[in-house]
N, C-alpha and C positions, 0 to 999 in steps of 0.2 A: 792363538793368541799369543802377544808377546811379553818379552821379561822386561820390566818398566821399573825405573828407579821414581821413588817419589821423594822430596826435600821436607823433610818432617821437623817442625818446630815446636808440634804438640798443640798449635793453636787449632781453632775450628776449620779454618780453612785449609790448611795442610791435611788435616786428618779427615776431613771430608773428600778432599781429592783424591786421597789414597782409597778410601771406603768406595767411591766410584768406581774406580779402577779397578779394585779389587771384584766387585759386582758384575764388571763385564767378563769377568774370566780372566784377565791377565795375571802373569805371577809378578807380584809387587813386592819391592823392597824397599824398606825406609833407609834413609840417610839425614844425619844431622851435623851440624857444622858446631865445632867448639872454638870460639871467638878469642877467648882468655882475655875478655874486657868487661869490666861492669859485673853484674849479677850472672850473666852467661849460663841461664837456665835453660834455653830452648833444647840444649841437646837432651837434658834430662827428661824434659817433657817430650821430646820427641822420641824418646826411648819408651815412655810410659804409653804413648798413643800408638806403637807399633806394637806393644804387647798386648794392648786391647784388642787389637785387628789382628793379632795372630800373625805379624810380618816379621822377618829378619830385619836387624837393625843395625848400622853403622854407623860410629862418630868418625868424621872426617877433622882431622887437626888442621886449624887453620890460624893459629895466633900470628905467626910469623906473617903471612899474607895480609891478614887484616889490620894489623898495625902498619905495616909499608904502604899498603894500598887505598886504606880508607883513614884510618886513624890520624897518622902522621900528616897526609895531605889537608884533612879537615883542619885540624891544628894551625897549620901553617895559611890556610885559607882565610879562617878566622882573625889571624894574628896579623894578615895583609890587608883587612876591610872588606873580604870578600865573604860572601854568602853560601857555604859547601851544601852539596847535597848528598850527605853519606850515602842515603839508600840506593842511589842509583849508581854512586860508585860502587857499593857493595854487590849488587846484583851482576854488574859487567865485569868487576875485576876480581872478586872472592865467590861469593856464594854459588852462582851458576858454573862457574869454569872448572872451580875444585871439585863441586858435587859431581859435574858430568864425568869428570875425569875419573872419579873412585867409581861412579857407576858403570862407564864404558869397561873398566879393568875388570869389573864383575861380570862383564858378557852382557847388561843392559843395553836397550835398542834406542832408548830414550829417558830424559829425564822431565818429569811432572812436577808442577809446583801448584800453589794454592791461589797464584796471581790472577784477580780478575782480567784476563785479558784474552784475546782470541788470536788465532794464527789463519790466515786466508791463504789459499793456493794462489800462486800467480806463476807465468810461464819462465820467470827467473828464479824461482823457489816459493819460498812462503813470506808474507807479510803481516808484520803486526799490527794488529786492530784494537780498539777500544773492546772490552767488555759490555755486556750487554746492560748492566747494572751503571747508570750513570752517577751515581753516587760512590761507589766503589771501584770504578775502572781503573787500573794499574798500568796500563799500557805507558804512560809517562815514566813510570820509574823503570820501565824496561827498555827504555828507546837508545840506551848505549850499549845494548847486549851485541855483540858482533853477529853480523848474518850468518856464518858457519854454524854459531852455536845455536842460534835461534831455529835451525833447522833439526835439532835435537831434542827441543822443548816440546812440551804438552801442558795444557791448561785447561782441566777438566773441569773449572768453574766460571770459562768464560761467557756461558751462557745462562748462567745462574744469577740470581740475585741475591744479596747478603741475609735477607730474610729466607730464601728457600734454604740457604745454607744452613743455616742456624738449624731450620726445621727439621731438614734431614737428620742434623746430628743429634737433635733432642728424640727424634723418632728410633734412632738407633740406640740410644742410651751412651754417646759417648761422653767420656769425661771433659772431652773439650769445648762442649757446649756450653760449659760453665767457666772457661778459662775469661779472664779479661783480656780484651783485644791489645795487642802489642802496640807500642807508641815509637814514633822516632825517636832516635838517641837511645835505643834500647841497649846498648854498650856501656852507658854513660855511668861513672861511679856513682855513689850517693850524694857527693857534691856537685854534681852537673857537669856542665861545660867548665865552670870556673875553677873546679878540682882537676879536671884531665888538662886544662891548659896550663894552670900551675906545676903540674907533673911533667909537662913537656918544655918547663920554663920559657912560655909563650905567652905570658900576660902581659897585656899593652894597656896599662893606664894611659890616660890623655886628657885633654880639653875637651868642653862641651863648648859649642860657638854658635851665634846665631848666622843669620845668611849672610851677613856681612864680615863676619869673621871676628864678631865681638865676642870676648869670652863672657861664658854664664856661667861656669861651674868645671868640676872633675867629674871623671868617671873611672871606675876600677878595672874596667878591662874592654877593648875594641869587641871582644866576642860577644858582649851582650847587646850587641846593636845590628839591627838590619835595616835596608831602606824600605821605609814605610811605617816603622815601628813608631806606636803612639805611648803606650804604657812603660812605666819604669825609667822615663829620661831623667827624672830626678832635677828639672826645672820647672819654673813658671813664669810663662810669657804674656798671661793675660789673654791667651786664645789656644785653641787646638794647636799643638805643635808636634811635628812630626820628623823622623830621621831621614834627612834629604840625601846626605852624602856623608861618607868614611874616608878620610884622608890616611890612608895604611903608611906614609913615610914618616907623619906626625903622630898617629894614633888619636886624629881629632874625629869628633862626632859632630857635624852640622846638621843643625835644627832649624825648622821654620814652618811656614804655612803650607796646606797640603797643595797648593797651586803649585809648590816647587817639586812634587813628585811627578808632574805629568809629563810624558814623552811621547814622540811619534813614532819610535821604533827601536830597534837594537842593533849593535854589531855583535855578531857570533864567532867564537873561535873555535877551532877542532870538530869541524863541523863532520857528522856521519850521516851519508847520504843511502836512502834505500830505493829512492826514486829521483828521477829528475824533477825540481818544482816547477820548471817550466811546462811539465807535459801534466801537470796535476790540476784537476780543476777545484775550486772552493777551497782553496787553501787557509787553515786557520792556525795559530799559533798560540800556545800556552806558556807564560812565563814563570810558573811555579805550580806546584801539585794543584793547590786549591783554586786556580786561576779558571774561570770559566773558558778562557778562549775568545779569542779575537780574530776576524778577517784580516788577512795581510797579503802581501804581495813580496816575493823575494828579489833583490837587486843584487846581481854581482858586481864586485868592485875588483880593484887591480889585485888585492892580495886575498879577499874574504867575501863574504855574503852579508848584506843587510836584510833585516827584516822591518818592510815600512808598515804599520798598522792601519786597518781601514778608520780606526777611531782611534784617539788618544787613550793611554791607559798608564795607570799609576803604578809606581814602585817597582820600576825593574828594576831589578838588584844582581850586579856584578857578582859573578861566581855561581849562580843559579844557573838550572838547566831550562832552556828554551826547547819545547817539543814541537814541530809542524806536522800538520794533520792534513788529510785530503778525505772527506766522507769518512771521517772516522779511522782512518788507515794513517800510520806512523809513514810519514814521507823523508823526515829528517830530523836532527837535533844538532845542537849545539852549545856551549859553554858561554854565558852571556860576559862579553868583554865591557860593553858600557852601554848606555842608553843613548839613544839619539836625542837632539835637542829638544828641550824641553819646553812646550809650548802651552799656550793658554787656551782653557777650553774644559769640558766636563769629561771625566774619565772614568774607567771601570776598575 
């Protein structure tokens, strides 16, 4: 049996991951991050979960790294009219690297988490794959984790559904079974993104314009909008209006008819390849976590790669993460730089 670390947030997923490893007879140690932002309750809940399971527990300080590697870049992205993905940044830049460093220093052989993902053996190491629960799979949020770190990870929940995990927690009488599932932006202050942006001096009020650039009104901050948004626009055009574009230079929000959201592909930046896309069958891409994915092909340009959709898609947002899969295995990922030309037609 091995000496294994578990990332404990106190939620049902991480707690059940620890439970399963303990049942297998491993020596399990719990580790939690203290982020220094927002409610910052996960480390306390992690300590409570470890105590109930009878596991040693250690809190890893991460306030400086979290501010520098997640919060500040997210604020800068929103201020420039891009839509960041703090969860993907946190996993790759803060949570997993810091927890693994602490666990390795304590003699642990691997770090387990409560993510719904799987690792598949391959000739060149391991490959990241979707979890079996299609509604909860989180391989998307792990796509930016460096390959060397991926080798040190374990995902005990990858072969389970969320319902099965909750039933295990209830049967064991775990306190975590009653906890509300954490949401995106768990680090935000009570005033949400508006308060956080203001605290960083990054509020960007500006104009709201129609498709031809005609003024329709004013908004209080560019951070409150993303491509494809329909609610909360504060304007009435006599037809359903959506955010079509964000002009970071002028802090302008362009709104219009949904046809303006349709695109044929995307240009990605800072690609992280795990396999050569040319050698992977049945490529699909997801342009946000909730996106169901679409078949695609990858085209190499002079200085980057373009992804061409097999069917038109809506609301491709610069700053978001595009993840490519081949039969459920992550092939590569990139940060979306821009959508390719918008075209007429139906999109999903």
